[in-house]
NUGU-284594 format. One record per residue (C-alpha): residue in three letters; x, y, z. Coordinates in nm, 4 decimals, m for minus. Last residue first. Example, Ala and Ser with C-alpha at 12.3 -4.5 7.8 and 13.67 -1.06 7.14 Angstrom:
! NUGU-284594
 resn     east    north       up
  SER   1.3670  m0.1060   0.7140
  ALA   1.2300  m0.4500   0.7800
***
This chain:
! NUGU-284594
 resn     east    north       up
  GLU  14.5951  16.3208  15.6274
  GLY  14.4556  15.9804  15.7136
  ASN  14.1126  16.0790  15.5804
  THR  14.2680  16.1750  15.2494
  THR  14.4633  15.8482  15.2275
  HIS  14.1516  15.6415  15.2998
  GLU  13.9539  15.8333  15.0380
  VAL  14.2287  15.7817  14.7817
  THR  14.2470  15.4101  14.8613
  SER  13.8702  15.3717  14.8470
  LEU  13.8627  15.5514  14.5127
  GLN  14.1300  15.3186  14.3779
  ASN  13.9418  15.0136  14.5031
  SER  13.6220  15.1338  14.3344
  GLU  13.8090  15.1914  14.0092
  LEU  13.9513  14.8406  14.0254
  SER  13.6073  14.6932  14.0979
  ILE  13.4515  14.8908  13.8134
  ALA  13.7279  14.7778  13.5780
  GLU  13.6925  14.4153  13.6956
  LYS  13.3169  14.4319  13.6471
  LYS  13.3646  14.5810  13.3016
  SER  13.6132  14.3044  13.2145
  LEU  13.3676  14.0431  13.3419
  ILE  13.0843  14.1938  13.1354
  ARG  13.3034  14.2055  12.8251
  LYS  13.4177  13.8471  12.8798
  LYS  13.0576  13.7342  12.9237
  TYR  12.9581  13.9178  12.6053
  HIS  13.2342  13.7396  12.4106
  SER  13.1346  13.4016  12.5547
  THR  12.7749  13.4637  12.4512
  ARG  12.8874  13.5642  12.1024
  ALA  13.0987  13.2478  12.0719
  ARG  12.8155  13.0332  12.2084
  LEU  12.5778  13.1833  11.9524
  ALA  12.8308  13.1216  11.6746
  SER  12.8651  12.7601  11.7916
  PHE  12.4855  12.7325  11.7939
  ASP  12.4728  12.7466  11.4152
  TYR  12.1017  12.6941  11.3532
  SER  12.0074  12.4035  11.1276
  GLY  11.8725  12.1250  11.3487
  LEU  11.7181  12.3422  11.6192
  PHE  11.5659  12.5732  11.3565
  HIS  11.4243  12.2824  11.1566
  PHE  11.2868  12.1308  11.4779
  ILE  11.1110  12.4564  11.5649
  LEU  10.9766  12.5102  11.2118
  LYS  10.8380  12.1553  11.1911
  VAL  10.6862  12.1906  11.5392
  LEU  10.5060  12.5100  11.4345
  LEU  10.3789  12.3580  11.1096
  ASN  10.2577  12.0449  11.2869
  THR  10.0775  12.2441  11.5553
  GLY   9.9137  12.4831  11.3094
  PHE   9.7966  12.2017  11.0820
  LEU   9.6638  11.9905  11.3663
  PHE   9.4786  12.2820  11.5243
  LEU   9.3270  12.3678  11.1855
  ALA   9.2144  12.0067  11.1462
  LEU   9.0553  12.0305  11.4915
  VAL   8.8701  12.3448  11.3829
  PHE   8.7695  12.1677  11.0622
  VAL   8.6152  11.8793  11.2553
  GLN   8.4381  12.1267  11.4857
  ALA   8.2702  12.2820  11.1823
  TYR   8.1939  11.9367  11.0413
  GLN   7.9802  11.8304  11.3352
  ASN   7.7624  11.6095  11.1158
  PHE   7.7152  11.3544  11.3987
  GLN   7.9107  11.0847  11.2137
  GLN   8.1679  11.3493  11.1277
  LEU   8.2331  11.4057  11.4987
  SER   8.3380  11.0412  11.5394
  GLN   8.5826  11.0551  11.2462
  MET   8.7295  11.3801  11.3760
  SER   8.7688  11.2171  11.7170
  THR   8.9704  10.9350  11.5570
  THR   9.1988  11.1947  11.3981
  ILE   9.2341  11.4034  11.7139
  THR   9.3269  11.1038  11.9276
  GLN   9.1116  10.8988  12.1638
  SER   9.2994  10.7319  12.4484
  ASP   9.0565  10.7413  12.7421
  VAL   8.7676  10.5613  12.5736
  GLY   9.0076  10.3328  12.3928
  VAL   9.2090  10.3635  12.0758
  LEU   9.3459  10.0427  11.9230
  PHE   9.1333   9.9721  11.6152
  VAL   9.1772  10.3207  11.4633
  ILE   9.5442  10.3312  11.5641
  ALA   9.7283  10.2093  11.2536
  SER   9.4933  10.3717  11.0009
  ILE   9.4561  10.7053  11.1829
  THR   9.7813  10.8965  11.1519
  VAL   9.7962  11.2788  11.1440
  MET   9.9679  11.3565  11.4761
  SER  10.1905  11.0489  11.4711
  GLN  10.3145  11.1344  11.1212
  ILE  10.3938  11.4905  11.2289
  PHE  10.5882  11.3844  11.5396
  LEU  10.7786  11.1047  11.3661
  TYR  10.8883  11.3266  11.0764
  SER  10.9934  11.6126  11.3049
  MET  11.1896  11.3793  11.5321
  MET  11.3703  11.2280  11.2347
  GLU  11.4460  11.5749  11.0962
  PHE  11.5771  11.6689  11.4419
  ILE  11.8167  11.3747  11.4373
  THR  11.9189  11.4462  11.0768
  HIS  12.0149  11.8079  11.1556
  ARG  12.2158  11.6993  11.4612
  ILE  12.4202  11.4480  11.2618
  ASN  12.7648  11.5882  11.3444
  PRO  12.6607  11.6993  11.6938
  LEU  12.5347  11.3432  11.7633
  ILE  12.8583  11.1642  11.6715
  VAL  13.1241  11.3774  11.8441
  LYS  13.0402  11.5042  12.1931
  PHE  12.7305  11.2974  12.2740
  ILE  12.8344  10.9694  12.1129
  THR  13.2028  11.0038  12.2015
  LYS  13.1155  11.0841  12.5644
  ILE  12.9000  10.7716  12.5822
  PHE  13.1838  10.5569  12.4425
  SER  13.4326  10.6957  12.6947
  ASP  13.7134  10.9323  12.5983
  GLY  14.0723  10.8242  12.6592
  LEU  14.2276  11.0125  12.3684
  LEU  14.3061  10.6827  12.1959
  ARG  13.9431  10.5775  12.2463
  SER  13.8203  10.9027  12.0909
  THR  14.0475  10.8571  11.7879
  THR  13.9158  10.5040  11.7327
  GLU  13.5536  10.6172  11.7660
  TYR  13.5955  10.9016  11.5159
  HIS  13.7953  10.6923  11.2665
  LYS  13.5056  10.5728  11.0499
  SER  13.4467  10.9267  10.9282
  LEU  13.0807  11.0205  10.9058
  LYS  12.8810  10.9719  10.5844
  SER  12.7435  10.6317  10.6915
  LEU  12.5983  10.7873  11.0065
  ALA  12.3789  11.0271  10.8064
  GLN  12.2593  10.7653  10.5566
  ILE  12.1734  10.5120  10.8269
  ALA  11.9970  10.7755  11.0393
  MET  11.7741  10.8837  10.7501
  GLN  11.7080  10.5170  10.6657
  TYR  11.5883  10.4576  11.0228
  PRO  11.3743  10.7722  11.0026
  SER  11.1973  10.6381  10.6889
  ALA  11.1466  10.2709  10.7815
  LEU  11.0294  10.2875  11.1446
  PHE  10.6932  10.4624  11.1085
  HIS  10.4599  10.1665  11.1723
  ILE  10.6736   9.9948  11.4376
  LEU  10.7204  10.3017  11.6594
  ASN  10.3617  10.4069  11.5855
  VAL  10.2313  10.0745  11.7183
  LEU  10.4315  10.1240  12.0379
  VAL  10.3124  10.4829  12.0909
  LEU   9.9492  10.3794  12.0463
  LEU   9.9998  10.0985  12.2985
  TRP  10.1527  10.3483  12.5394
  LEU   9.8433  10.5687  12.5272
  SER   9.6256  10.2841  12.6476
  GLY   9.3355  10.0965  12.4867
  ASN   9.4847   9.7572  12.5674
  LEU   9.8150   9.7965  12.7528
  PRO   9.6825   9.6341  13.0697
  THR   9.6138   9.3163  12.8655
  GLY   9.2727   9.1895  12.7511
  SER   9.3394   9.2586  12.3828
  PHE   9.7144   9.3053  12.3383
  ILE   9.7866   9.0389  12.0752
  PHE   9.4616   9.0503  11.8777
  LEU   9.4527   9.4299  11.8684
  PHE   9.8207   9.4530  11.7744
  ALA   9.7566   9.2414  11.4634
  ILE   9.4531   9.4578  11.3802
  GLY   9.6639   9.7743  11.4070
  LEU   9.9384   9.6280  11.1879
  VAL   9.6840   9.5389  10.9207
  MET   9.5320   9.8873  10.9400
  GLY   9.8744  10.0526  10.9092
  PRO   9.9648   9.8592  10.5981
  ILE  10.2731   9.6355  10.6332
  ALA  10.5391   9.6797  10.3651
  ASN  10.7383   9.9530  10.5401
  THR  10.7588   9.7378  10.8523
  MET  10.9106   9.4581  10.6446
  ASN  11.1553   9.6876  10.4679
  SER  11.2895   9.8042  10.8037
  LEU  11.3025   9.4464  10.9357
  PHE  11.5045   9.3398  10.6316
  HIS  11.7466   9.6310  10.6720
  PHE  11.7822   9.5451  11.0409
  VAL  11.8785   9.1878  10.9578
  ALA  12.1132   9.2851  10.6729
  PHE  12.2970   9.5372  10.8938
  VAL  12.3203   9.3037  11.1941
  ARG  12.6202   9.0846  11.1102
  GLY  12.8443   9.3394  10.9387
  ALA  12.7767   9.5966  11.2086
  ILE  12.8995   9.3689  11.4899
  ARG  13.1794   9.5965  11.6118
  SER  12.9456   9.8950  11.5870
  ARG  12.9509  10.1675  11.3193
  THR  12.6881  10.0963  11.0528
  ALA  12.4165   9.8562  11.1702
  LEU  12.4662   9.9146  11.5423
  TYR  12.4556  10.2904  11.4865
  ALA  12.1424  10.2609  11.2735
  MET  11.9610  10.0573  11.5376
  ALA  12.0653  10.2936  11.8179
  PHE  11.9572  10.5934  11.6098
  TYR  11.6228  10.4222  11.5440
  PHE  11.5619  10.3739  11.9173
  VAL  11.6690  10.7236  12.0226
  SER  11.4633  10.8885  11.7477
  GLY  11.1646  10.6632  11.8176
  ILE  11.1617  10.7359  12.1899
  LEU  11.1624  11.1135  12.1380
  ALA  10.9313  11.1330  11.8354
  THR  10.6870  10.8690  11.9614
  LEU  10.6704  11.0360  12.3028
  MET  10.6112  11.3727  12.1352
  ALA  10.3339  11.2375  11.9125
  MET  10.1554  11.0574  12.1971
  LYS  10.1784  11.3626  12.4249
  LEU  10.0435  11.5913  12.1545
  THR   9.7591  11.3483  12.0888
  LEU   9.6827  11.3421  12.4620
  GLN   9.6688  11.7222  12.4715
  TYR   9.4325  11.7331  12.1729
  ILE   9.2098  11.4690  12.3332
  SER   9.2022  11.6694  12.6570
  ILE   9.1006  11.9805  12.4611
  LEU   8.8269  11.7794  12.2877
  SER   8.6874  11.6593  12.6205
  GLN   8.7104  12.0042  12.7756
  ASN   8.4758  12.1448  12.5127
  ASN   8.4924  12.5200  12.5777
  PHE   8.7866  12.5612  12.3386
  VAL   8.6001  12.3590  12.0753
  GLU   8.2796  12.5605  12.1049
  GLN   8.4772  12.8858  12.1177
  LEU   8.6467  12.8005  11.7896
  HIS   8.3081  12.7315  11.6335
  VAL   8.1666  13.0624  11.7652
  LEU   8.4526  13.2698  11.6287
  SER   8.2425  13.4416  11.3619
  PHE   8.2889  13.6297  11.0349
  ASP   7.9688  13.6376  10.8321
  MET   7.9453  13.3739  10.5569
  VAL   7.5911  13.2604  10.6340
  TYR   7.4861  12.9874  10.3895
  PRO   7.8205  12.8275  10.2947
  TYR   7.9310  12.7788  10.5742
  ALA   7.7334  12.8731  10.8873
  THR   7.8755  13.1504  11.1058
  VAL   8.2183  13.1876  10.9516
  PHE   8.5678  13.1462  11.1016
  PRO   8.5952  12.7673  11.1448
  VAL   8.4648  12.7132  10.7867
  VAL   8.7296  12.9290  10.6154
  PHE   9.0702  12.7720  10.6837
  ILE   8.9590  12.4107  10.6434
  PRO   8.7313  12.5173  10.3552
  LEU   9.0408  12.6313  10.1564
  PHE   9.1972  12.2856  10.1402
  VAL   9.0740  12.2093   9.7874
  LEU   9.1676  12.5606   9.6732
  ILE   9.5211  12.5154   9.8073
  SER   9.5683  12.2103   9.5870
  LEU   9.4166  12.3930   9.2915
  SER   9.6597  12.6828   9.3401
  ILE   9.9624  12.4517   9.3761
  ILE   9.8760  12.2670   9.0556
  LEU   9.8044  12.5905   8.8654
  LEU  10.1323  12.7461   8.9821
  SER  10.3156  12.4346   8.8668
  ALA  10.1443  12.4378   8.5262
  GLY  10.2323  12.8043   8.4769
  GLY  10.5969  12.7424   8.5646
  PHE  10.6114  12.4329   8.3455
  VAL  10.4671  12.5960   8.0353
  TRP  10.5968  12.9510   8.0862
  ASP  10.9488  12.8478   8.1826
  TRP  10.9741  12.5893   7.9062
  ALA  10.8607  12.8412   7.6443
  ARG  11.0751  13.1209   7.7851
  GLY  11.3947  12.9249   7.7650
  ALA  11.6434  12.7496   7.9880
  PHE  11.6074  12.3778   7.9444
  ALA  11.9413  12.2582   8.0710
  VAL  11.9912  12.5138   8.3443
  PHE  12.3624  12.5223   8.4367
  SER  12.4107  12.5734   8.8110
  SER  12.5837  12.2378   8.8368
  LYS  12.4324  11.9121   8.9531
  ALA  12.5718  11.7088   9.2426
  GLN  12.7364  11.3871   9.1243
  GLN  12.5111  11.0938   9.0466
  LYS  12.4183  10.7875   9.2520
  VAL  12.2823  10.5160   9.0235
  GLN  11.9574  10.3404   9.1143
  PHE  11.9681   9.9826   8.9918
  ARG  11.9622   9.8229   9.3371
  GLN  11.6721  10.0485   9.4335
  LEU  11.4571   9.8649   9.1788
  PHE  11.4671   9.5379   9.3742
  VAL  11.3833   9.7024   9.7076
  MET  11.0932   9.8857   9.5424
  LEU  10.9676   9.5617   9.3829
  ALA  10.9741   9.3863   9.7211
  THR  10.7794   9.6780   9.8687
  THR  10.5214   9.6615   9.5885
  LEU  10.4786   9.2854   9.6337
  LEU  10.4451   9.3080  10.0117
  SER  10.1826   9.5811   9.9804
  PRO   9.9950   9.3855   9.7152
  LEU   9.9702   9.0900   9.9600
  LEU   9.8916   9.2811  10.2812
  MET   9.5476   9.4011  10.1750
  LEU   9.4438   9.0426  10.1049
  LEU   9.5909   8.9444  10.4427
  ALA   9.3763   9.2080  10.6132
  ILE   9.0718   9.0783  10.4243
  VAL   9.1488   8.7303  10.5634
  THR   9.1833   8.8697  10.9168
  GLY   8.8451   9.0413  10.8866
  GLN   8.6854   8.7180  10.7677
  GLY   8.7756   8.5512  11.0957
  PHE   8.7121   8.8621  11.3041
  ASN   8.3514   8.8963  11.1931
  ALA   8.2027   9.2078  11.3527
  LEU   7.8220   9.2294  11.3312
  ALA   7.7801   9.4393  11.6484
  GLY   8.0267   9.7016  11.5336
  GLN   8.3862   9.7052  11.4188
  MET   8.6265   9.4535  11.2626
  GLN   8.4323   9.3640  10.9484
  SER   8.3287   9.7248  10.8827
  PHE   8.6911   9.8409  10.9067
  LEU   8.8107   9.5731  10.6656
  LEU   8.5366   9.6605  10.4178
  SER   8.6433  10.0294  10.4297
  SER   9.0078   9.9377  10.3719
  LEU   8.9293   9.6918  10.0922
  LEU   8.7195   9.9413   9.8973
  PRO   8.3453   9.9371   9.8272
  TYR   8.1753  10.2417   9.6685
  ASN   7.8625  10.2898   9.8787
  GLY   8.0055  10.5980  10.0520
  ALA   8.3798  10.5991   9.9860
  LEU   8.4333  10.9664  10.0768
  ALA   8.5148  11.0121  10.4469
  SER   8.6210  10.6638  10.5560
  PRO   8.7658  10.5993  10.2110
  LEU   8.9860  10.9095  10.2579
  GLY   9.1101  10.8152  10.6059
  PHE   9.1790  10.4457  10.5457
  ASP   9.4844  10.4482  10.3211
  THR   9.6375  10.1148  10.2145
  PHE   9.5941  10.1338   9.8366
  SER   9.6643  10.5074   9.8176
  LEU   9.9909  10.4870  10.0143
  PHE  10.1092  10.1801   9.8229
  PHE  10.0306  10.3330   9.4833
  ALA  10.2138  10.6553   9.5712
  GLN  10.5198  10.4556   9.6806
  ILE  10.5079  10.2424   9.3659
  PHE  10.4752  10.5486   9.1403
  ALA  10.7623  10.7297   9.3143
  LEU  10.9815  10.4194   9.2852
  CYS  10.9011  10.3918   8.9144
  ILE  10.9854  10.7590   8.8596
  SER  11.3101  10.7158   9.0552
  ILE  11.4041  10.4147   8.8408
  LEU  11.3208  10.6019   8.5194
  LEU  11.5110  10.9163   8.6213
  PRO  11.8242  10.8558   8.4103
  ARG  11.5929  10.7796   8.1134
  ILE  11.3696  11.0838   8.1625
  LEU  11.6447  11.3449   8.1918
  CYS  11.9285  11.3020   7.9433
  THR  11.7696  11.0859   7.6751
  TRP  11.4085  11.2025   7.6935
  PHE  11.4635  11.5757   7.7434
  SER  11.7614  11.5709   7.5069
  ARG  11.5345  11.4216   7.2397
  LEU  11.2713  11.6851   7.3126
  ARG  11.5299  11.9645   7.3013
  SER  11.6582  11.8443   6.9655
  ASP  11.9866  11.6590   6.9432
  GLY  12.2719  11.8228   6.7496
  MET  12.5544  11.6099   6.8881
  LEU  12.6909  11.9136   7.0722
  ARG  12.3463  11.9515   7.2283
  SER  12.3487  11.5958   7.3624
  VAL  12.7032  11.6308   7.4960
  THR  12.6070  11.9432   7.6905
  PHE  12.2908  11.7788   7.8173
  LEU  12.4810  11.4771   7.9467
  ARG  12.7264  11.7070   8.1246
  MET  12.4384  11.8021   8.3568
  ASP  12.4672  11.4769   8.5507
  ILE  12.1319  11.4642   8.7316
  TYR  12.1818  11.4921   9.1061
  LYS  11.9245  11.7598   9.1908
  MET  11.6732  11.5720   8.9774
  SER  11.6794  11.2763   9.2168
  SER  11.5866  11.4861   9.5217
  ASN  11.3052  11.6560   9.3335
  LEU  11.1777  11.3197   9.2112
  LEU  11.1629  11.1593   9.5574
  ILE  11.0260  11.4662   9.7376
  PHE  10.7689  11.5232   9.4607
  ALA  10.6443  11.1638   9.4830
  ILE  10.5907  11.2105   9.8570
  PRO  10.4104  11.5426   9.7988
  PHE  10.2058  11.3785   9.5155
  THR  10.0563  11.1145   9.7444
  TYR   9.7810  11.2835   9.9469
  ILE   9.6740  11.5323   9.6793
  ILE   9.6456  11.2486   9.4264
  PHE   9.4619  11.0291   9.6793
  GLY   9.2091  11.3043   9.7497
  ILE   9.1359  11.3748   9.3836
  VAL   9.1032  10.9995   9.3201
  MET   8.8764  10.9706   9.6247
  GLY   8.6435  11.2466   9.5055
  GLN   8.6012  11.0898   9.1651
  PRO   8.5716  10.7300   9.2927
  GLY   8.2781  10.7797   9.5307
  PHE   8.1521  11.0856   9.7156
  PRO   8.2851  11.4222   9.5981
  THR   8.1057  11.4064   9.2614
  LEU   8.2800  11.6494   9.0293
  ILE   8.2040  11.9962   8.8945
  LEU   7.8520  11.9507   9.0317
  ASN   7.5900  12.1603   8.8542
  ASP   7.4211  12.4245   9.0699
  HIS   7.4781  12.6950   8.8038
  ASN   7.8575  12.6406   8.7996
  LEU   7.9074  12.9349   9.0356
  ARG   7.6761  12.7561   9.2774
  THR   7.8839  12.4398   9.2502
  LEU   8.2028  12.6344   9.3195
  PRO   8.0411  12.8058   9.6206
  SER   7.9659  12.4642   9.7750
  GLN   7.6100  12.3529   9.8398
  ALA   7.6096  12.0390   9.6227
  GLY   7.9600  11.9392   9.7285
  PHE   8.2857  12.0398   9.5577
  ALA   8.4817  12.2369   9.8205
  TYR   8.2838  12.1223  10.1262
  ILE   8.3012  11.7553  10.0311
  ILE   8.6670  11.7915   9.9268
  SER   8.7439  11.9453  10.2681
  TYR   8.5853  11.6490  10.4449
  GLY   8.7944  11.4056  10.2449
  TYR   9.1219  11.5910  10.2806
  ALA   9.0608  11.6261  10.6558
  LEU   9.0354  11.2481  10.6847
  THR   9.3682  11.2280  10.5004
  PRO   9.5349  11.3877  10.8014
  LEU   9.6993  11.7302  10.7594
  PHE  10.0614  11.8510  10.7684
  MET  10.1603  11.6367  10.4690
  PRO   9.9181  11.8321  10.2472
  PHE  10.1476  12.1427  10.2526
  LEU  10.4542  11.9668  10.1107
  ALA  10.4056  12.1173   9.7635
  LEU  10.3663  12.4572   9.9318
  THR  10.7303  12.4599  10.0447
  GLU  10.8947  12.3456   9.7219
  ILE  10.6676  12.5753   9.5184
  ALA  10.7481  12.8728   9.7441
  LYS  11.1212  12.8012   9.7128
  LYS  11.0873  12.7961   9.3356
  LEU  10.8981  13.1262   9.3430
  LEU  11.1675  13.2892   9.5569
  ALA  11.4444  13.1576   9.3304
  SER  11.2757  13.3196   9.0303
  MET  11.1818  13.0921   8.7419
  LYS  11.4709  13.0068   8.5139
  THR  11.3649  12.6449   8.4638
  PHE  11.5307  12.3091   8.5228
  ASN  11.5355  12.2311   8.8969
  VAL  11.2237  12.3823   9.0572
  THR  11.0074  12.3633   8.7466
  PHE  11.1156  12.0046   8.6812
  ALA  11.0258  11.9056   9.0383
  LEU  10.6788  12.0608   9.0065
  ILE  10.6080  11.8965   8.6694
  PHE  10.7399  11.5612   8.7936
  ALA  10.5177  11.5768   9.1025
  LEU  10.2122  11.6380   8.8856
  ILE  10.2965  11.3416   8.6608
  VAL  10.3760  11.1198   8.9611
  ALA  10.0435  11.2059   9.1264
  PHE   9.8560  11.1367   8.8017
  PHE   9.9865  10.7795   8.7762
  ALA   9.9634  10.7176   9.1519
  SER   9.5954  10.8165   9.1531
  LEU   9.5123  10.5849   8.8632
  SER   9.7001  10.2917   9.0159
  ALA   9.5506  10.3402   9.3639
  LEU   9.1994  10.3860   9.2232
  PHE   9.2238  10.0710   9.0101
  LEU   9.3821   9.8479   9.2739
  SER   9.1315   9.9552   9.5395
  HIS   8.8357   9.9112   9.3035
  GLY   8.9544   9.5637   9.2043
  PHE   8.9894   9.4564   9.5682
  ALA   8.6505   9.6046   9.6544
  LEU   8.4815   9.4211   9.3672
  GLY   8.6526   9.0925   9.4535
  ILE   8.5446   9.1310   9.8155
  ASP   8.1899   9.2486   9.7308
  PRO   8.1081   8.9210   9.5565
  ARG   8.1712   8.7137   9.8717
  SER   8.3181   8.3740   9.7851
  LEU   8.6686   8.4929   9.8812
  THR   8.5607   8.5607  10.2383
  ALA   8.3747   8.2348  10.2996
  GLN   8.6499   8.0278  10.1393
  ILE   8.9310   8.1919  10.3356
  ASN   8.7402   8.1754  10.6647
  ALA   8.6480   7.8093  10.6041
  LEU   9.0044   7.7075  10.5239
  THR   9.0396   7.5270  10.8555
  PHE   9.2906   7.4388  11.1253
  GLN   9.1139   7.3892  11.4577
  GLY   9.1224   7.6109  11.7685
  GLU   8.7623   7.7262  11.7364
  SER   8.8318   7.8352  11.3791
  THR   9.1803   7.8505  11.2313
  PHE   9.3456   7.9704  10.9091
  ALA   9.2911   8.3462  10.9351
  LEU   9.3458   8.3395  11.3115
  ILE   9.6893   8.1798  11.2638
  LEU   9.7988   8.4488  11.0188
  LEU   9.6967   8.7281  11.2547
  ARG   9.8805   8.5624  11.5430
  GLY  10.1938   8.5356  11.3298
  LEU  10.1619   8.9025  11.2410
  PRO  10.1344   8.9941  11.6106
  LEU  10.4335   8.7716  11.7076
  ILE  10.6661   8.8886  11.4292
  LEU  10.6079   9.2614  11.4784
  LEU  10.5730   9.3757  11.8398
  SER  10.7236   9.0912  12.0428
  ALA  10.9798   8.9684  11.7893
  PHE  11.0653   9.3264  11.7009
  PHE  11.1383   9.4192  12.0619
  LEU  11.3308   9.0945  12.1132
  LEU  11.5457   9.1843  11.8106
  ILE  11.6128   9.5269  11.9616
  MET  11.7044   9.3727  12.2987
  LEU  11.9371   9.1215  12.1287
  ASN  12.1124   9.4013  11.9410
  LEU  12.1630   9.5976  12.2625
  SER  12.3195   9.2909  12.4261
  ILE  12.5416   9.2245  12.1217
  ALA  12.6623   9.5850  12.1162
  PRO  12.7410   9.5779  12.4900
  TRP  12.9042   9.2307  12.4550
  LYS  13.1444   9.3204  12.1743
  LYS  13.4151   9.4555  12.4019
  THR  13.4178   9.1208  12.5880
  THR  13.5863   8.9625  12.2888
  MET  13.4349   8.6578  12.1157
***
């Protein structure tokens, strides 16, 4: 073994130790607690939990709602992606659809639930327009299905939109030359190549709905779901940790199966060439149908979130709709809520900064180091493993490991759980970006005498700058809106905005809840725009302009100095005469 490999091996060992401490050990502790009681191996917890009638009911409800929501989310996402890629709608409208489709990602699922209550509740304007008849029941399965669809269709849209951009358009040309109808071309040339992506989108939407805690916390009511039962078992005076760990394992099983299925299906995904400008389904009928459906989907989505942007600015929604800033003033005057907002910002920024460095190091070791062949499979497995673990299960595992330690209830514990919980997506971003770079960068740098650190900062990072800032943006936004992974870990001095929203809801302080949701939305949108600018702006042009202005200033200074010297010489000569 050459000494040149030792830095990579040392870094690899530190990463593996990190995972052993924060992933393997907590999950092992969770498993042990499920099968032990008072230090003895027993199946009592399993038997007691599975014999409860509400467990089977909650498990069935969770599977049903997640499947139903994922089905409709994929359909809606497909309509939006098709409109963007295969119709002759205006470029501005397509860009608006792409942007507004991601709107729900800037808000926590708790806010979805509260907004659905205000949008469709008994006192909502929609209900009054419908002669006091509810359009849908916000509490229970109807409201949660609406919430889950809104929550998951942005993710499904990202997957399908990305896949549609790489459909081989030559297939449509061949299909038309063979005399196929538009419907046959639609099935053969579009649906069949997208089947794997559609399945992946469905599985991802199912996983997100099945493991979410925010929406059930707001809308479940007396409708039992696994996430709400798990929370009730782990909190309060009647907490039962033994049965709570068993429920956590029940939640973990479908998640592991769906992740394993995703990994299996990804093997059959074919990478296509970039699509041409040819629009396969150009025609007024397709434009009107899919364009109108997309506008309807976006409009209804915005309608659901409308209370978030209205309630903070009226006196008493929906009774007194006069403009008022009293709710904003209440939050601004509440130093406790301001401190919570500041702490949430700090948590999100620490997660974004530390996570980006950590995931970049992992991806670099897995793709470009001297031991890449040995660690790639290990890191890929760990990435899939973190993606398979629901946030609530991970939070409970951390609770059992760090209870009684200095980290318990601290800001740093929230950062650590976020680093594990959100690893999969930014790690894959870094892997894809680094894999596209030339393999000869490091060799060329060594021949030129550059150090490894200089190569990273002068060559590697500038070439993947956009990806690095996308990773930071993703981590920041996810940390701001998360609740499932941290709900069991927050302490008195480490409350976040999402956990505070849950507490305020218990006291019917919905106006303050919506103000906090507005803060979250504005912050996430602003940070997204900043990181996008930092990742996309051509700073080389700025440096060139700056250099040009500096040269002009220096030349002017030299001209002024020369002119001043000439005047001094003339004056000196005149005085001498």
